[in-house]
C-alpha positions in Angstrom: -39.5 16.1 -41.8 -37.1 13.4 -40.5 -37.6 12.1 -36.9 -34.0 11.3 -36.2 -32.9 10.1 -32.7 -29.6 11.2 -31.4 -27.3 8.7 -29.7 -26.7 9.2 -26.0 -23.2 10.5 -25.2 -21.1 8.1 -23.3 -19.8 9.5 -20.0 -16.1 8.7 -19.5 -15.2 8.7 -15.8 -11.4 8.6 -15.1 -10.2 5.7 -12.9 -8.1 7.0 -10.1 -6.5 5.0 -7.3 -7.1 5.9 -3.7 -4.1 6.6 -1.4 -4.4 3.2 0.2 -4.3 1.5 -3.2 -1.3 3.5 -4.3 0.6 2.7 -1.0 -0.1 -1.0 -1.5 1.2 -0.9 -5.1 4.4 1.0 -4.1 5.0 -1.3 -1.1 5.2 -4.3 -3.5 7.9 -2.5 -5.6 11.5 -2.2 -4.5 14.7 -0.5 -5.7 14.8 1.9 -8.6 11.3 1.2 -9.9 9.9 2.0 -6.4 11.8 5.3 -6.4 10.5 6.2 -9.8 6.9 5.4 -8.9 7.2 7.6 -5.8 8.7 10.4 -7.9 5.9 10.1 -10.4 3.2 10.1 -7.8 4.7 12.7 -5.5 5.7 15.2 -8.1 3.0 14.6 -10.6 5.4 13.8 -13.4 4.4 12.0 -16.6 6.4 8.9 -17.5 8.3 10.5 -20.3 9.1 13.5 -18.2 10.6 11.2 -15.5 12.7 9.4 -18.2 14.1 12.8 -19.4 14.9 14.0 -15.9 18.5 15.0 -15.4 20.5 15.5 -12.2 20.7 19.3 -12.7 16.9 19.5 -12.9 16.5 18.5 -9.2 16.9 21.4 -6.7 17.2 20.0 -3.2 17.4 23.4 -1.6 14.2 24.7 -3.1 12.5 21.2 -3.1 11.5 21.5 -6.7 12.0 19.7 -10.0 12.4 21.5 -13.3 10.5 19.6 -16.1 11.9 20.4 -19.5 10.4 19.3 -22.8 7.1 18.4 -21.1 3.6 18.6 -22.6 3.5 21.4 -25.1 7.3 21.7 -25.1 7.2 24.1 -22.2 9.4 24.1 -19.1 7.6 24.0 -15.7 8.5 23.6 -12.0 6.9 21.0 -9.7 7.5 20.0 -6.1 9.9 17.5 -4.9 8.6 15.4 -2.0 10.7 15.8 1.2 10.5 12.0 1.7 12.4 11.4 -1.5 15.4 13.6 -0.8 17.3 11.0 1.3 16.6 8.3 -1.4 17.8 10.5 -4.2 
């Protein structure tokens, strides 16, 4: 009989910024990088999804963004923050 001891599993806790921290980071940015950061945060887009975003994928009337070729090569819809409409 072997008296083996199992290693303890490491608990990985994701690091998430608070709303105040996000607003401080975005306030430091300006121009196009700030617009992209707001779009990523407000719509929940991944970086590559934002890079692949086209003009026809943004629907201002419905306030939604069509994400094509996202994770799993599936198309999905996500919300477009109303605060970004004048900037876009």
